[in-house]
gemmi code that builds the backbone of each chain (N, CA, C; Angstrom):
import gemmi

chains = {
    "A": [
        ("UNK", (-35.714, 79.897, -106.846), (-36.114, 81.331, -106.699), (-35.728, 81.846, -105.308)),
        ("UNK", (-35.122, 83.005, -105.332), (-34.723, 83.645, -104.081), (-35.655, 84.735, -103.729)),
        ("UNK", (-35.828, 84.922, -102.438), (-36.676, 85.981, -101.939), (-36.058, 87.356, -102.225)),
        ("UNK", (-34.800, 87.450, -101.889), (-34.078, 88.658, -102.057), (-32.860, 88.472, -102.937)),
        ("UNK", (-32.825, 89.427, -103.994), (-31.622, 89.435, -104.816), (-30.887, 90.683, -104.617)),
        ("UNK", (-29.622, 90.624, -104.259), (-28.753, 91.793, -104.072), (-27.831, 91.879, -105.291)),
        ("UNK", (-27.774, 93.086, -105.776), (-26.963, 93.300, -106.965), (-25.804, 94.365, -106.625)),
        ("UNK", (-24.636, 93.964, -106.841), (-23.472, 94.804, -106.610), (-22.970, 95.228, -108.017)),
        ("UNK", (-23.041, 96.574, -108.256), (-22.691, 97.024, -109.652), (-21.666, 98.175, -109.623)),
        ("UNK", (-21.084, 98.367, -108.462), (-20.105, 99.449, -108.311), (-18.710, 98.881, -107.907)),
        ("UNK", (-17.636, 99.378, -108.537), (-16.269, 98.862, -108.135), (-16.018, 99.268, -106.709)),
        ("UNK", (-15.103, 98.491, -106.039), (-14.830, 98.713, -104.598), (-14.001, 99.960, -104.287)),
        ("UNK", (-14.021, 100.303, -103.042), (-13.111, 101.267, -102.410), (-13.254, 102.719, -102.849)),
        ("UNK", (-13.763, 103.010, -104.069), (-13.984, 104.429, -104.472), (-15.183, 104.999, -103.740)),
        ("UNK", (-16.084, 104.164, -103.354), (-17.311, 104.501, -102.595), (-17.559, 103.453, -101.593)),
        ("UNK", (-18.317, 103.714, -100.563), (-18.587, 102.751, -99.521), (-19.797, 101.915, -99.843)),
        ("UNK", (-20.369, 102.146, -101.035), (-21.658, 101.486, -101.314), (-21.552, 99.947, -101.405)),
        ("UNK", (-20.387, 99.475, -101.930), (-20.148, 98.035, -101.968), (-20.229, 97.346, -100.566)),
        ("UNK", (-19.539, 98.096, -99.660), (-19.472, 97.548, -98.288), (-20.884, 97.580, -97.631)),
        ("UNK", (-21.641, 98.644, -97.875), (-22.980, 98.760, -97.312), (-23.931, 97.717, -97.992)),
        ("UNK", (-23.625, 97.500, -99.232), (-24.460, 96.474, -99.974), (-24.205, 95.089, -99.418)),
        ("UNK", (-22.919, 94.805, -99.147), (-22.634, 93.581, -98.564), (-23.222, 93.368, -97.104)),
        ("UNK", (-23.124, 94.485, -96.353), (-23.776, 94.475, -95.035), (-25.254, 94.136, -95.138)),
        ("UNK", (-25.948, 94.738, -96.037), (-27.371, 94.520, -96.372), (-27.633, 93.062, -96.679)),
        ("UNK", (-26.785, 92.471, -97.518), (-26.936, 91.077, -97.951), (-26.711, 90.144, -96.792)),
        ("UNK", (-25.708, 90.425, -95.950), (-25.460, 89.544, -94.785), (-26.686, 89.650, -93.827)),
        ("UNK", (-27.226, 90.838, -93.631), (-28.360, 91.040, -92.806), (-29.600, 90.317, -93.361)),
        ("UNK", (-29.709, 90.385, -94.708), (-30.795, 89.729, -95.372), (-30.789, 88.240, -95.187)),
        ("UNK", (-29.579, 87.678, -95.133), (-29.418, 86.179, -94.974), (-30.038, 85.681, -93.724)),
        ("UNK", (-30.132, 86.569, -92.702), (-30.664, 86.142, -91.404), (-32.154, 86.014, -91.463)),
        ("UNK", (-32.777, 86.565, -92.440), (-34.252, 86.568, -92.619), (-34.812, 85.841, -93.775)),
        ("UNK", (-34.008, 85.718, -94.822), (-34.653, 85.186, -96.089), (-33.568, 84.436, -96.915)),
        ("UNK", (-34.052, 83.810, -97.907), (-33.250, 83.171, -98.877), (-32.669, 84.232, -99.841)),
        ("UNK", (-31.369, 84.416, -99.852), (-30.746, 85.488, -100.610), (-29.887, 85.020, -101.716)),
        ("UNK", (-29.835, 85.804, -102.825), (-28.831, 85.550, -103.846), (-28.073, 86.837, -104.019)),
        ("UNK", (-26.852, 86.775, -104.556), (-25.997, 87.927, -104.809), (-25.458, 87.824, -106.211)),
        ("UNK", (-25.664, 88.975, -106.957), (-25.207, 89.045, -108.335), (-24.283, 90.233, -108.527)),
        ("UNK", (-23.145, 89.961, -109.153), (-22.168, 91.081, -109.449), (-22.390, 91.428, -110.872)),
        ("UNK", (-22.659, 92.721, -111.160), (-22.850, 93.206, -112.467), (-21.885, 94.231, -112.791)),
        ("UNK", (-21.490, 94.339, -114.105), (-20.568, 95.414, -114.561), (-19.292, 95.461, -113.719)),
        ("UNK", (-18.921, 96.712, -113.401), (-17.722, 96.888, -112.628), (-17.775, 96.388, -111.169)),
        ("UNK", (-18.991, 95.985, -110.826), (-19.207, 95.399, -109.461), (-18.403, 94.129, -109.307)),
        ("UNK", (-18.031, 93.487, -110.381), (-17.229, 92.202, -110.335), (-15.841, 92.494, -109.728)),
        ("UNK", (-15.420, 93.728, -109.836), (-14.090, 94.051, -109.210), (-14.061, 93.973, -107.724)),
        ("UNK", (-15.180, 93.942, -107.168), (-15.322, 93.834, -105.685), (-14.713, 92.537, -105.176)),
        ("UNK", (-14.741, 91.531, -106.031), (-14.223, 90.248, -105.612), (-13.061, 89.829, -106.454)),
        ("UNK", (-12.467, 90.745, -107.121), (-11.294, 90.251, -107.978), (-10.181, 89.891, -106.971)),
        ("UNK", (-9.431, 88.809, -107.330), (-8.539, 88.145, -106.433), (-7.637, 88.853, -105.399)),
        ("UNK", (-6.677, 89.523, -105.861), (-5.616, 90.003, -104.931), (-5.725, 91.512, -104.765)),
        ("UNK", (-6.619, 91.868, -103.832), (-6.747, 93.269, -103.498), (-5.863, 93.642, -102.351)),
        ("UNK", (-5.393, 94.845, -102.331), (-4.607, 95.355, -101.213), (-4.859, 96.809, -101.063)),
        ("UNK", (-5.548, 97.206, -100.055), (-5.889, 98.576, -99.899), (-4.951, 99.338, -98.992)),
        ("UNK", (-3.830, 98.708, -98.639), (-2.938, 99.396, -97.693), (-2.491, 100.743, -98.152)),
        ("UNK", (-2.102, 100.864, -99.389), (-1.675, 102.164, -99.901), (-2.730, 103.143, -99.898)),
        ("UNK", (-3.946, 102.715, -100.047), (-5.090, 103.633, -100.113), (-5.569, 104.079, -98.768)),
        ("UNK", (-5.201, 103.311, -97.690), (-5.561, 103.727, -96.362), (-6.970, 103.439, -95.943)),
        ("UNK", (-7.661, 102.705, -96.769), (-9.068, 102.330, -96.394), (-9.122, 100.923, -95.949)),
        ("UNK", (-10.127, 100.539, -95.154), (-10.293, 99.137, -94.795), (-10.686, 98.294, -95.944)),
        ("UNK", (-10.064, 97.116, -96.043), (-10.382, 96.220, -97.160), (-11.514, 95.297, -96.779)),
        ("UNK", (-12.808, 95.865, -97.051), (-13.980, 95.120, -96.625), (-14.162, 93.891, -97.480)),
        ("UNK", (-13.438, 93.782, -98.650), (-13.672, 92.663, -99.514), (-13.441, 91.280, -98.885)),
        ("UNK", (-12.576, 91.302, -97.826), (-12.349, 90.098, -97.099), (-13.557, 89.626, -96.438)),
        ("UNK", (-14.566, 90.460, -96.157), (-15.803, 90.108, -95.568), (-16.665, 89.163, -96.422)),
        ("UNK", (-16.375, 89.232, -97.739), (-17.146, 88.326, -98.622), (-16.857, 86.862, -98.264)),
        ("UNK", (-15.728, 86.570, -97.611), (-15.369, 85.288, -97.181), (-16.358, 84.624, -96.207)),
        ("UNK", (-17.191, 85.461, -95.521), (-18.124, 84.933, -94.552), (-19.478, 84.535, -95.150)),
        ("UNK", (-19.650, 84.820, -96.478), (-20.912, 84.518, -97.106), (-21.339, 83.031, -96.882)),
        ("UNK", (-20.422, 82.021, -97.064), (-20.856, 80.629, -96.768), (-21.385, 80.448, -95.372)),
        ("UNK", (-20.756, 81.110, -94.469), (-21.136, 80.943, -92.981), (-22.561, 81.539, -92.770)),
        ("UNK", (-22.932, 82.494, -93.587), (-24.235, 83.073, -93.460), (-25.291, 82.312, -94.387)),
        ("UNK", (-24.796, 81.335, -94.992), (-25.747, 80.524, -95.810), (-26.083, 81.103, -97.156)),
        ("UNK", (-25.249, 82.119, -97.597), (-25.505, 82.681, -98.955), (-24.632, 81.885, -99.941)),
        ("UNK", (-25.252, 81.018, -100.737), (-24.500, 80.198, -101.604), (-24.882, 80.470, -103.049)),
        ("UNK", (-25.896, 81.302, -103.300), (-26.325, 81.593, -104.670), (-25.570, 82.840, -105.128)),
        ("UNK", (-24.396, 82.664, -105.746), (-23.553, 83.765, -106.066), (-23.346, 83.719, -107.598)),
        ("UNK", (-23.546, 84.901, -108.213), (-23.542, 84.914, -109.691), (-22.855, 86.138, -110.227)),
        ("UNK", (-22.362, 86.048, -111.497), (-21.927, 87.162, -112.164), (-22.362, 87.009, -113.648)),
        ("UNK", (-22.120, 87.991, -114.439), (-22.531, 87.913, -115.843), (-21.246, 87.572, -116.745)),
        ("UNK", (-21.413, 86.488, -117.513), (-20.323, 85.948, -118.299), (-19.655, 87.058, -119.081)),
        ("UNK", (-20.507, 87.846, -119.764), (-20.013, 88.884, -120.642), (-19.134, 89.964, -119.915)),
        ("UNK", (-19.540, 90.240, -118.657), (-18.811, 91.188, -117.832), (-17.377, 90.709, -117.599)),
        ("UNK", (-17.255, 89.441, -117.402), (-15.911, 88.859, -117.179), (-15.094, 89.027, -118.510)),
        ("UNK", (-15.695, 88.663, -119.533), (-14.967, 88.752, -120.873), (-14.604, 90.141, -121.198)),
        ("UNK", (-15.508, 91.046, -121.019), (-15.262, 92.461, -121.281), (-14.012, 93.028, -120.470)),
        ("UNK", (-13.802, 92.394, -119.359), (-12.767, 92.952, -118.455), (-11.565, 92.129, -118.440)),
        ("UNK", (-11.498, 91.066, -119.306), (-10.328, 90.221, -119.352), (-10.154, 89.367, -118.035)),
        ("UNK", (-11.256, 89.063, -117.441), (-11.262, 88.330, -116.215), (-11.737, 86.896, -116.418)),
        ("UNK", (-11.255, 86.000, -115.606), (-11.773, 84.585, -115.616), (-12.312, 84.313, -114.157)),
        ("UNK", (-13.155, 83.317, -114.086), (-13.670, 82.906, -112.749), (-12.556, 82.643, -111.762)),
        ("UNK", (-11.434, 82.098, -112.304), (-10.319, 81.828, -111.403), (-9.636, 83.090, -110.834)),
        ("UNK", (-9.916, 84.252, -111.423), (-9.348, 85.470, -110.864), (-10.129, 86.036, -109.696)),
        ("UNK", (-11.228, 85.386, -109.359), (-12.136, 85.916, -108.434), (-11.925, 85.204, -107.034)),
        ("UNK", (-12.205, 85.892, -105.977), (-11.989, 85.333, -104.630), (-13.204, 84.513, -104.105)),
        ("UNK", (-14.245, 84.526, -104.874), (-15.401, 83.687, -104.505), (-15.705, 82.731, -105.618)),
        ("UNK", (-16.293, 81.574, -105.270), (-16.698, 80.655, -106.266), (-18.162, 81.016, -106.659)),
        ("UNK", (-18.243, 81.392, -107.922), (-19.620, 81.791, -108.353), (-19.906, 81.318, -109.775)),
        ("UNK", (-21.124, 81.393, -110.203), (-21.543, 80.991, -111.534), (-21.666, 82.136, -112.436)),
        ("UNK", (-21.078, 81.998, -113.640), (-21.137, 83.028, -114.670), (-22.445, 82.750, -115.568)),
        ("UNK", (-23.212, 83.754, -115.636), (-24.572, 83.492, -116.309), (-24.607, 84.217, -117.647)),
        ("UNK", (-25.372, 83.654, -118.500), (-25.695, 84.298, -119.792), (-26.658, 85.488, -119.532)),
        ("UNK", (-26.789, 86.425, -120.500), (-27.606, 87.547, -120.311), (-29.082, 87.077, -120.043)),
        ("UNK", (-29.485, 86.050, -120.725), (-30.872, 85.537, -120.494), (-31.067, 85.015, -119.001)),
        ("UNK", (-29.949, 84.345, -118.607), (-30.108, 83.833, -117.229), (-30.093, 84.895, -116.178)),
        ("UNK", (-29.367, 85.965, -116.489), (-29.328, 87.120, -115.540), (-30.737, 87.748, -115.503)),
        ("UNK", (-31.331, 87.899, -116.678), (-32.671, 88.478, -116.767), (-33.680, 87.583, -115.919)),
        ("UNK", (-33.534, 86.261, -116.089), (-34.418, 85.370, -115.398), (-34.265, 85.443, -113.920)),
        ("UNK", (-32.961, 85.573, -113.456), (-32.676, 85.677, -112.052), (-33.336, 86.854, -111.431)),
        ("UNK", (-33.264, 88.012, -112.157), (-33.858, 89.233, -111.666), (-35.399, 89.089, -111.628)),
        ("UNK", (-35.869, 88.535, -112.678), (-37.376, 88.298, -112.821), (-37.909, 87.429, -111.691)),
        ("UNK", (-37.162, 86.396, -111.303), (-37.636, 85.403, -110.392), (-37.581, 85.835, -108.979)),
        ("UNK", (-36.763, 86.904, -108.698), (-36.528, 87.372, -107.307), (-37.852, 88.117, -106.856)),
        ("UNK", (-38.192, 87.878, -105.570), (-39.339, 88.571, -105.047), (-39.008, 90.118, -104.948)),
        ("UNK", (-37.806, 90.425, -104.441), (-37.464, 91.780, -104.311), (-35.958, 91.918, -104.799)),
        ("UNK", (-35.614, 92.983, -105.358), (-34.235, 93.219, -105.850), (-33.705, 94.513, -105.187)),
        ("UNK", (-32.510, 94.396, -104.594), (-31.877, 95.566, -103.991), (-30.529, 95.802, -104.741)),
        ("UNK", (-30.394, 96.976, -105.344), (-29.224, 97.238, -106.137), (-28.327, 98.231, -105.408)),
        ("UNK", (-27.039, 97.947, -105.486), (-26.042, 98.790, -104.797), (-25.026, 99.260, -105.803)),
    ],
    "B": [
        ("UNK", (-52.191, 97.801, -102.851), (-50.836, 97.221, -102.859), (-50.013, 97.870, -101.799)),
        ("UNK", (-49.118, 97.066, -101.130), (-48.270, 97.578, -100.084), (-46.864, 97.938, -100.655)),
        ("UNK", (-46.488, 99.174, -100.518), (-45.199, 99.638, -101.044), (-44.260, 99.898, -99.874)),
        ("UNK", (-42.971, 99.639, -100.087), (-41.887, 100.201, -99.220), (-40.952, 100.909, -100.138)),
        ("UNK", (-40.376, 101.937, -99.618), (-39.481, 102.722, -100.389), (-38.075, 102.777, -99.683)),
        ("UNK", (-37.013, 102.562, -100.464), (-35.661, 102.765, -99.918), (-34.933, 103.792, -100.670)),
        ("UNK", (-34.259, 104.620, -99.882), (-33.527, 105.736, -100.511), (-32.076, 105.615, -100.215)),
        ("UNK", (-31.256, 105.469, -101.305), (-29.779, 105.223, -101.124), (-28.912, 106.355, -101.490)),
        ("UNK", (-29.447, 107.507, -101.832), (-28.593, 108.681, -102.122), (-29.164, 109.870, -101.430)),
        ("UNK", (-28.198, 110.792, -101.121), (-28.590, 111.976, -100.368), (-28.938, 113.205, -101.254)),
        ("UNK", (-29.517, 114.226, -100.646), (-30.004, 115.401, -101.412), (-28.853, 116.258, -101.887)),
        ("UNK", (-27.734, 116.101, -101.366), (-26.577, 116.969, -101.716), (-26.179, 116.757, -103.104)),
        ("UNK", (-26.133, 115.501, -103.584), (-25.590, 115.244, -104.941), (-26.495, 114.310, -105.715)),
        ("UNK", (-27.776, 114.219, -105.336), (-28.643, 113.314, -106.104), (-30.075, 113.849, -106.025)),
        ("UNK", (-30.826, 113.533, -107.047), (-32.218, 113.911, -106.971), (-33.081, 112.734, -106.429)),
        ("UNK", (-32.421, 111.651, -106.032), (-33.090, 110.467, -105.652), (-34.091, 110.680, -104.489)),
        ("UNK", (-33.640, 111.417, -103.373), (-34.633, 111.582, -102.278), (-35.841, 112.427, -102.655)),
        ("UNK", (-35.656, 113.359, -103.658), (-36.762, 114.135, -104.185), (-37.694, 113.252, -105.011)),
        ("UNK", (-37.069, 112.470, -105.886), (-37.942, 111.534, -106.743), (-38.628, 110.590, -105.845)),
        ("UNK", (-38.019, 110.107, -104.834), (-38.656, 109.165, -103.872), (-39.881, 109.829, -103.243)),
        ("UNK", (-39.725, 111.048, -102.884), (-40.846, 111.803, -102.238), (-42.013, 111.974, -103.237)),
        ("UNK", (-41.675, 112.333, -104.436), (-42.784, 112.488, -105.474), (-43.444, 111.167, -105.688)),
        ("UNK", (-42.633, 110.031, -105.616), (-43.234, 108.731, -105.853), (-44.059, 108.336, -104.641)),
        ("UNK", (-43.566, 108.613, -103.453), (-44.451, 108.381, -102.230), (-45.717, 109.117, -102.262)),
        ("UNK", (-45.732, 110.363, -102.698), (-46.970, 111.076, -102.799), (-47.941, 110.438, -103.812)),
        ("UNK", (-47.371, 109.931, -104.933), (-48.209, 109.273, -105.938), (-48.758, 107.951, -105.392)),
        ("UNK", (-47.945, 107.251, -104.606), (-48.338, 105.960, -104.037), (-49.588, 106.145, -103.198)),
        ("UNK", (-49.535, 107.159, -102.300), (-50.593, 107.512, -101.358), (-51.784, 108.076, -102.141)),
        ("UNK", (-51.556, 108.928, -103.104), (-52.661, 109.507, -103.908), (-53.428, 108.436, -104.652)),
        ("UNK", (-52.716, 107.391, -105.042), (-53.417, 106.266, -105.785), (-54.120, 105.288, -104.840)),
        ("UNK", (-54.082, 105.578, -103.533), (-54.759, 104.713, -102.549), (-54.012, 103.508, -102.128)),
        ("UNK", (-52.748, 103.400, -102.396), (-51.968, 102.236, -101.979), (-51.406, 102.497, -100.528)),
        ("UNK", (-50.905, 101.385, -99.944), (-50.341, 101.568, -98.605), (-48.842, 101.788, -98.756)),
        ("UNK", (-48.346, 102.760, -98.050), (-46.887, 102.929, -97.928), (-46.588, 102.855, -96.421)),
        ("UNK", (-45.931, 101.718, -96.134), (-45.792, 101.481, -94.716), (-44.425, 102.025, -94.126)),
        ("UNK", (-43.442, 101.967, -95.030), (-42.127, 102.337, -94.480), (-41.248, 102.910, -95.541)),
        ("UNK", (-40.503, 103.922, -95.133), (-39.418, 104.433, -95.985), (-38.107, 104.213, -95.234)),
        ("UNK", (-37.167, 103.562, -95.910), (-35.885, 103.286, -95.221), (-34.752, 104.057, -95.950)),
        ("UNK", (-33.970, 104.757, -95.130), (-32.854, 105.563, -95.691), (-31.547, 104.899, -95.357)),
        ("UNK", (-30.784, 104.518, -96.425), (-29.596, 103.775, -96.213), (-28.497, 104.380, -97.067)),
        ("UNK", (-27.223, 103.995, -96.802), (-26.075, 104.537, -97.561), (-26.161, 106.049, -97.479)),
        ("UNK", (-25.830, 106.764, -98.621), (-25.919, 108.226, -98.577), (-27.372, 108.770, -98.318)),
        ("UNK", (-28.283, 107.946, -98.500), (-29.726, 108.385, -98.319), (-29.987, 108.891, -96.903)),
        ("UNK", (-29.138, 108.452, -95.952), (-29.334, 108.968, -94.555), (-29.201, 110.448, -94.415)),
        ("UNK", (-28.435, 111.064, -95.381), (-28.265, 112.546, -95.332), (-29.552, 113.277, -95.474)),
        ("UNK", (-30.577, 112.571, -95.994), (-31.838, 113.277, -96.224), (-32.416, 113.649, -94.887)),
        ("UNK", (-32.053, 112.924, -93.809), (-32.598, 113.187, -92.460), (-31.778, 114.220, -91.701)),
        ("UNK", (-30.803, 114.831, -92.324), (-29.942, 115.843, -91.678), (-30.686, 117.136, -91.492)),
        ("UNK", (-31.085, 117.438, -90.196), (-31.757, 118.697, -89.955), (-31.012, 119.934, -90.336)),
        ("UNK", (-29.725, 119.802, -90.427), (-28.857, 121.015, -90.790), (-28.695, 121.235, -92.242)),
        ("UNK", (-29.271, 120.432, -93.086), (-29.239, 120.674, -94.532), (-29.887, 122.086, -94.739)),
        ("UNK", (-29.137, 122.929, -95.430), (-29.638, 124.333, -95.648), (-29.461, 124.649, -97.118)),
        ("UNK", (-30.376, 124.179, -97.957), (-30.220, 124.471, -99.431), (-30.553, 125.959, -99.646)),
        ("UNK", (-30.119, 126.468, -100.808), (-30.429, 127.828, -101.153), (-32.007, 128.022, -101.241)),
        ("UNK", (-32.379, 129.285, -100.944), (-33.815, 129.503, -100.834), (-34.683, 129.171, -102.090)),
        ("UNK", (-34.015, 129.251, -103.220), (-34.775, 128.928, -104.433), (-34.698, 127.501, -104.917)),
        ("UNK", (-34.196, 126.654, -103.937), (-34.188, 125.211, -104.241), (-34.985, 124.444, -103.162)),
        ("UNK", (-35.514, 123.266, -103.512), (-36.383, 122.573, -102.562), (-35.608, 122.141, -101.352)),
        ("UNK", (-36.300, 122.217, -100.217), (-35.665, 121.707, -98.960), (-36.216, 120.296, -98.736)),
        ("UNK", (-35.510, 119.357, -99.348), (-35.974, 117.968, -99.406), (-36.160, 117.376, -97.989)),
        ("UNK", (-35.224, 117.776, -97.036), (-35.371, 117.226, -95.702), (-36.681, 117.655, -95.039)),
        ("UNK", (-36.973, 118.994, -95.182), (-38.135, 119.534, -94.515), (-39.414, 118.883, -95.224)),
        ("UNK", (-39.355, 118.788, -96.549), (-40.513, 118.224, -97.256), (-40.787, 116.802, -96.838)),
        ("UNK", (-39.738, 115.950, -96.712), (-39.936, 114.607, -96.211), (-40.415, 114.609, -94.783)),
        ("UNK", (-39.893, 115.493, -93.992), (-40.274, 115.605, -92.590), (-41.728, 115.850, -92.470)),
        ("UNK", (-42.213, 116.845, -93.210), (-43.695, 117.224, -93.150), (-44.561, 116.122, -93.722)),
        ("UNK", (-44.125, 115.517, -94.893), (-44.874, 114.515, -95.494), (-44.997, 113.268, -94.609)),
        ("UNK", (-43.891, 112.906, -94.009), (-43.858, 111.714, -93.121), (-44.748, 111.872, -91.974)),
        ("UNK", (-44.756, 113.066, -91.361), (-45.559, 113.334, -90.142), (-47.033, 113.396, -90.530)),
        ("UNK", (-47.275, 114.029, -91.684), (-48.690, 114.148, -92.094), (-49.326, 112.827, -92.302)),
        ("UNK", (-48.566, 111.869, -92.871), (-49.122, 110.555, -93.196), (-48.751, 109.468, -92.182)),
        ("UNK", (-48.061, 109.927, -91.158), (-47.632, 109.025, -90.096), (-46.852, 107.828, -90.604)),
        ("UNK", (-45.889, 108.163, -91.486), (-45.074, 107.181, -92.129), (-43.966, 106.813, -91.117)),
        ("UNK", (-43.531, 105.536, -91.275), (-42.355, 105.114, -90.607), (-41.131, 105.517, -91.489)),
        ("UNK", (-40.367, 106.475, -91.041), (-39.217, 106.939, -91.838), (-37.912, 106.537, -91.081)),
        ("UNK", (-37.363, 105.438, -91.444), (-36.245, 104.862, -90.665), (-34.892, 105.162, -91.376)),
        ("UNK", (-33.940, 105.486, -90.491), (-32.569, 105.810, -90.942), (-31.659, 104.760, -90.380)),
        ("UNK", (-30.835, 104.157, -91.223), (-29.891, 103.090, -90.771), (-28.899, 103.686, -89.850)),
        ("UNK", (-28.784, 102.992, -88.638), (-27.913, 103.601, -87.631), (-26.432, 103.594, -88.014)),
        ("UNK", (-26.000, 102.502, -88.658), (-24.547, 102.500, -89.044), (-24.258, 103.423, -90.050)),
        ("UNK", (-25.067, 103.566, -91.113), (-24.856, 104.596, -92.194), (-24.918, 105.944, -91.607)),
        ("UNK", (-25.913, 106.200, -90.682), (-26.078, 107.510, -90.150), (-24.892, 108.038, -89.288)),
        ("UNK", (-24.422, 107.124, -88.438), (-23.335, 107.515, -87.554), (-22.074, 107.867, -88.374)),
        ("UNK", (-21.882, 107.038, -89.387), (-20.700, 107.311, -90.288), (-20.780, 108.664, -90.888)),
        ("UNK", (-22.009, 109.130, -91.142), (-22.161, 110.377, -91.865), (-22.587, 111.563, -91.032)),
        ("UNK", (-22.494, 111.269, -89.672), (-22.731, 112.419, -88.755), (-24.204, 112.728, -88.610)),
        ("UNK", (-25.103, 111.777, -88.734), (-26.484, 112.001, -88.502), (-26.848, 111.291, -87.137)),
        ("UNK", (-27.179, 112.063, -86.148), (-27.368, 111.475, -84.829), (-28.664, 112.034, -84.131)),
        ("UNK", (-29.375, 111.113, -83.554), (-30.479, 111.597, -82.678), (-29.920, 111.834, -81.284)),
        ("UNK", (-30.749, 112.280, -80.411), (-30.163, 112.614, -79.041), (-29.534, 111.448, -78.317)),
        ("UNK", (-30.184, 110.262, -78.474), (-29.616, 109.112, -77.839), (-28.181, 108.777, -78.297)),
        ("UNK", (-28.042, 108.835, -79.637), (-26.741, 108.459, -80.215), (-25.711, 109.547, -79.860)),
        ("UNK", (-26.135, 110.816, -79.907), (-25.227, 111.929, -79.572), (-24.739, 111.717, -78.114)),
        ("UNK", (-25.607, 111.379, -77.266), (-25.230, 111.195, -75.851), (-24.224, 109.976, -75.698)),
        ("UNK", (-24.682, 108.915, -76.412), (-23.872, 107.614, -76.305), (-22.497, 107.841, -76.841)),
        ("UNK", (-22.279, 108.658, -77.881), (-21.013, 108.824, -78.506), (-20.393, 110.091, -78.122)),
        ("UNK", (-20.899, 110.724, -77.080), (-20.249, 111.932, -76.522), (-20.109, 113.027, -77.611)),
        ("UNK", (-21.185, 113.333, -78.379), (-21.166, 114.381, -79.365), (-21.925, 115.578, -78.877)),
        ("UNK", (-21.525, 116.761, -79.263), (-22.120, 117.974, -78.676), (-23.553, 118.287, -79.221)),
        ("UNK", (-24.000, 117.589, -80.293), (-25.281, 117.962, -80.800), (-25.959, 116.795, -81.525)),
        ("UNK", (-27.297, 116.838, -81.620), (-28.043, 115.849, -82.388), (-28.640, 116.652, -83.598)),
        ("UNK", (-28.834, 115.976, -84.709), (-29.320, 116.665, -85.883), (-30.237, 115.833, -86.741)),
        ("UNK", (-30.950, 114.901, -86.097), (-31.948, 114.151, -86.904), (-33.266, 114.874, -87.005)),
        ("UNK", (-33.677, 115.095, -88.216), (-34.876, 115.882, -88.438), (-36.166, 115.189, -87.897)),
        ("UNK", (-37.119, 116.030, -87.619), (-38.419, 115.541, -87.073), (-39.050, 114.562, -88.026)),
        ("UNK", (-39.599, 113.490, -87.451), (-40.302, 112.460, -88.214), (-39.446, 111.321, -88.635)),
        ("UNK", (-38.107, 111.469, -88.567), (-37.187, 110.371, -88.863), (-36.852, 109.637, -87.599)),
        ("UNK", (-36.462, 108.397, -87.687), (-36.117, 107.577, -86.605), (-34.864, 106.724, -86.938)),
        ("UNK", (-33.975, 106.618, -85.931), (-32.796, 105.750, -86.157), (-33.223, 104.285, -85.975)),
        ("UNK", (-32.760, 103.432, -86.861), (-33.163, 102.010, -86.782), (-32.041, 101.142, -87.308)),
        ("UNK", (-32.178, 99.827, -87.075), (-31.255, 98.898, -87.605), (-31.451, 98.477, -88.996)),
        ("UNK", (-30.416, 97.876, -89.591), (-30.460, 97.493, -91.048), (-31.551, 96.407, -91.303)),
        ("UNK", (-31.790, 95.620, -90.244), (-32.765, 94.594, -90.356), (-34.173, 95.064, -90.823)),
        ("UNK", (-34.387, 96.384, -90.472), (-35.732, 96.958, -90.883), (-35.841, 97.153, -92.352)),
        ("UNK", (-34.651, 97.249, -93.026), (-34.701, 97.374, -94.536), (-35.136, 96.005, -95.102)),
        ("UNK", (-34.541, 94.911, -94.521), (-34.887, 93.583, -94.992), (-36.384, 93.278, -94.732)),
        ("UNK", (-36.820, 93.701, -93.536), (-38.194, 93.567, -93.167), (-39.113, 94.313, -94.103)),
        ("UNK", (-38.713, 95.494, -94.469), (-39.492, 96.323, -95.401), (-39.571, 95.587, -96.782)),
        ("UNK", (-38.441, 94.962, -97.209), (-38.394, 94.305, -98.468), (-39.349, 93.056, -98.445)),
        ("UNK", (-39.331, 92.335, -97.332), (-40.071, 91.099, -97.300), (-41.567, 91.282, -97.027)),
        ("UNK", (-41.917, 92.412, -96.473), (-43.344, 92.551, -96.061), (-44.066, 93.575, -96.974)),
        ("UNK", (-43.529, 93.888, -98.068), (-44.180, 94.743, -99.052), (-44.395, 93.996, -100.337)),
        ("UNK", (-45.402, 94.396, -101.128), (-45.556, 93.783, -102.433), (-44.488, 94.310, -103.381)),
        ("UNK", (-44.124, 95.622, -103.131), (-43.077, 96.234, -104.014), (-42.188, 97.043, -103.089)),
        ("UNK", (-40.850, 96.743, -103.264), (-39.879, 97.612, -102.709), (-39.231, 98.412, -103.770)),
        ("UNK", (-39.347, 99.743, -103.707), (-38.807, 100.524, -104.771), (-37.562, 101.333, -104.230)),
        ("UNK", (-36.440, 101.108, -104.899), (-35.170, 101.634, -104.448), (-34.874, 102.933, -105.271)),
        ("UNK", (-34.531, 103.983, -104.578), (-34.118, 105.251, -105.326), (-32.639, 105.413, -104.955)),
        ("UNK", (-31.804, 105.444, -105.993), (-30.379, 105.599, -105.776), (-29.701, 106.501, -106.765)),
    ],
}
model = gemmi.Model(1)
for chain_id, residues in chains.items():
    chain = gemmi.Chain(chain_id)
    for i, (resn, *xyz) in enumerate(residues, 1):
        res = gemmi.Residue()
        res.name, res.seqid = resn, gemmi.SeqId(i, " ")
        for name, pos in zip(("N", "CA", "C"), xyz):
            atom = gemmi.Atom()
            atom.name, atom.element = name, gemmi.Element(name[0])
            atom.pos, atom.b_iso = gemmi.Position(*pos), 0.0
            res.add_atom(atom)
        chain.add_residue(res)
    model.add_chain(chain)
structure = gemmi.Structure()
structure.add_model(model)
structure.setup_entities()
């Protein structure tokens, strides 16, 4: 059971919310046991080969690489979200567990607080 | 019960800050404790003193301002989100050499750690986005 569950459910780069959500998660890891769940289009935040050069925005997704250094190792996504988008775990830049809908529900239920971005 | 409220959307394009205010009023009316309101992401725009909605629409910034001061709420605005969106108190305006400050009365600039603190020290953290 994690004290804080952060949920990323927005695709990257169109809005800064993913970046600010990640900032909040990293900050949270300094104070509490944290878990991070990617839901829906949020999974695109960690899809493998992103390049924002043509877009002219900072590629904050590389910051996900520091999660292990911050002690955030409970990383999850929803299996059905991967399937719906034609993605496999190997397409992602982070090593995470794909959960069934029931397991996602349990994860949310077990968290002391949930912050959605 | 101890509640904390987080607001992640601004009054320009979301009803979230207004819903959060209605919820905050209900929390206090029901006799619960509301210790902190944290404004993050676009929510920081709620604290922009220069918001000037049409006269027949609610002035969410002013309403939060008055409500917060009336109940002595801690209304914290994330410094990183605020600077990015041009919400500055006098200290930040001076530090960044800007000609004006525009943080509304009752709001306070704070670090992101205060959001985590609010989450950990409340029975319920309710996020409006």
